[in-house]
C-alpha positions as CSV (number, residue, x, y, z in Angstrom):
1,M,51.8,61.2,5.4
2,E,53.6,61.9,8.7
3,D,55.8,64.6,7.0
4,A,52.7,66.2,5.4
5,L,51.0,66.3,8.8
6,E,54.0,68.0,10.4
7,G,54.0,70.6,7.6
8,I,50.3,71.2,8.2
9,R,50.9,71.4,11.9
10,T,53.5,74.1,11.4
11,E,51.4,76.1,9.1
12,V,48.3,75.8,11.4
13,E,50.3,76.9,14.4
14,K,51.4,80.1,12.4
15,I,47.8,80.8,11.4
16,L,46.6,80.3,15.0
17,L,49.4,82.5,16.4
18,S,48.3,85.3,14.1
19,M,44.8,85.0,15.6
20,G,45.9,84.9,19.2
21,L,45.0,81.2,19.5
22,E,46.8,77.9,20.2
23,L,46.9,74.4,18.7
24,F,45.5,72.0,21.3
25,D,45.7,68.9,19.0
26,I,45.8,67.8,15.4
27,S,45.1,64.4,13.9
28,F,44.6,62.8,10.5
29,K,42.9,59.4,10.4
30,K,40.4,57.3,8.7
31,E,37.0,57.3,10.4
32,R,33.9,55.4,9.1
33,G,35.5,55.1,5.7
34,R,36.6,58.7,5.2
35,W,39.7,60.6,6.1
36,V,39.4,63.4,8.7
37,L,41.8,66.2,9.4
38,R,40.8,67.3,12.9
39,I,42.2,70.5,14.3
40,I,41.4,71.3,17.9
41,I,42.1,75.0,18.8
42,D,42.4,76.7,22.2
43,D,42.1,80.3,23.3
44,P,44.5,81.1,26.2
45,N,42.2,84.0,27.2
46,G,39.0,81.9,27.6
47,Y,36.8,79.5,25.8
48,V,36.8,79.0,22.0
49,S,33.7,80.4,20.2
50,V,32.0,79.0,17.1
51,A,33.0,82.2,15.2
52,Q,36.7,81.5,16.1
53,C,36.3,77.9,14.8
54,E,34.8,79.2,11.6
55,K,37.6,81.7,11.0
56,V,40.2,79.2,11.6
57,S,38.5,76.7,9.3
58,M,38.4,79.3,6.5
59,K,42.0,80.2,6.9
60,V,43.2,76.6,7.1
61,S,41.0,75.7,4.1
62,D,42.6,78.4,2.1
63,Y,46.1,77.2,3.0
64,L,45.2,73.5,2.2
65,D,43.5,74.5,-1.1
66,Q,46.6,76.5,-2.2
67,E,49.3,74.0,-1.0
68,D,47.4,70.7,-1.5
69,P,49.5,68.7,0.9
70,I,47.0,65.8,1.1
71,P,46.7,63.9,-2.2
72,H,43.2,62.4,-1.6
73,S,39.9,63.6,-0.4
74,Y,39.3,64.3,3.3
75,V,37.1,66.3,5.7
76,L,38.4,69.2,7.7
77,E,37.0,69.6,11.2
78,V,37.9,72.5,13.5
79,S,36.7,72.5,17.1
80,S,37.5,73.4,20.7
81,P,38.7,71.1,23.4
82,G,35.2,71.4,24.9
83,L,33.8,72.3,28.3
84,D,35.1,69.1,29.8
85,R,38.5,69.5,28.2
86,P,41.5,67.5,29.3
87,L,44.0,69.3,31.5
88,R,47.6,68.9,30.3
89,G,49.8,69.7,33.3
90,L,50.8,72.5,35.5
91,N,50.1,75.4,33.1
92,D,46.6,74.2,32.6
93,Y,46.1,73.7,36.3
94,K,47.2,77.3,36.9
95,R,45.1,78.6,34.1
96,F,42.0,77.0,35.5
97,I,42.3,77.9,39.2
98,G,38.8,78.3,40.6
99,K,37.3,75.8,38.1
100,L,35.8,72.5,38.9
101,A,38.0,69.6,37.8
102,K,38.4,65.8,38.1
103,F,41.7,64.3,38.8
104,W,42.6,60.6,38.5
105,L,45.8,59.8,40.5
106,V,48.3,57.0,39.7
107,S,47.4,55.6,43.2
108,G,43.8,55.0,41.9
109,Q,42.2,57.8,43.9
110,V,39.8,60.1,42.1
111,Y,38.9,63.6,43.2
112,V,36.5,66.2,42.0
113,G,37.0,69.7,43.3
114,R,37.9,73.3,42.6
115,I,41.5,73.9,41.8
116,E,42.7,76.2,44.6
117,S,46.4,76.4,43.7
118,A,48.9,74.8,41.4
119,E,52.6,74.8,42.0
120,E,55.5,72.6,40.9
121,S,55.4,71.0,44.3
122,Q,51.7,70.5,44.9
123,I,48.1,70.9,43.6
124,V,45.5,71.9,46.1
125,L,41.8,71.1,45.5
126,D,38.8,72.1,47.5
127,V,36.7,69.0,47.6
128,L,33.4,69.9,49.3
129,G,35.1,72.3,51.7
130,E,38.1,70.0,52.5
131,K,41.6,70.6,51.1
132,V,43.1,67.7,49.1
133,V,46.8,68.1,48.3
134,F,48.8,66.0,45.8
135,K,51.9,66.4,43.6
136,P,51.5,67.1,39.9
137,E,53.5,64.0,39.0
138,D,50.9,61.9,40.9
139,V,48.2,62.9,38.3
140,K,47.4,60.1,35.8
141,R,44.9,62.3,33.9
142,S,42.6,65.2,34.6
143,R,39.9,67.3,33.0
144,L,37.5,70.1,33.7
145,E,34.0,69.2,34.8
146,I,31.0,70.8,33.2
147,E,29.3,73.1,35.7
148,F,25.6,73.8,35.5
């Protein structure tokens, strides 16, 4: 099944590229007694809309129906990373400058603040008016925070 998933990944990436979108994640696993092919898409120019998810779902469904790479029944889900999406390194930190984010550091410290700058040598957050500086390699995990 690993080979089939890699083939699906390659084709999904082509479909998304033609639509100006990116693949955030893809997985195929059994959940609550049924197989789920989950494709998470991203828009490098902003947030993913429901309409974009629908279009991707239709195009991927057409490909899957035609090629039939999965020999048993499954459910296809197409979604976005969400408003509280994980941040995956320096490119994401740069992309979301000015946004509210939460960072868990390997030292155990946790910060919530606006990303002010992101460079290879340091990340600068504005945490309630105070600057917090740390290295990208010190980040254990991070995500955007939902703003109301």
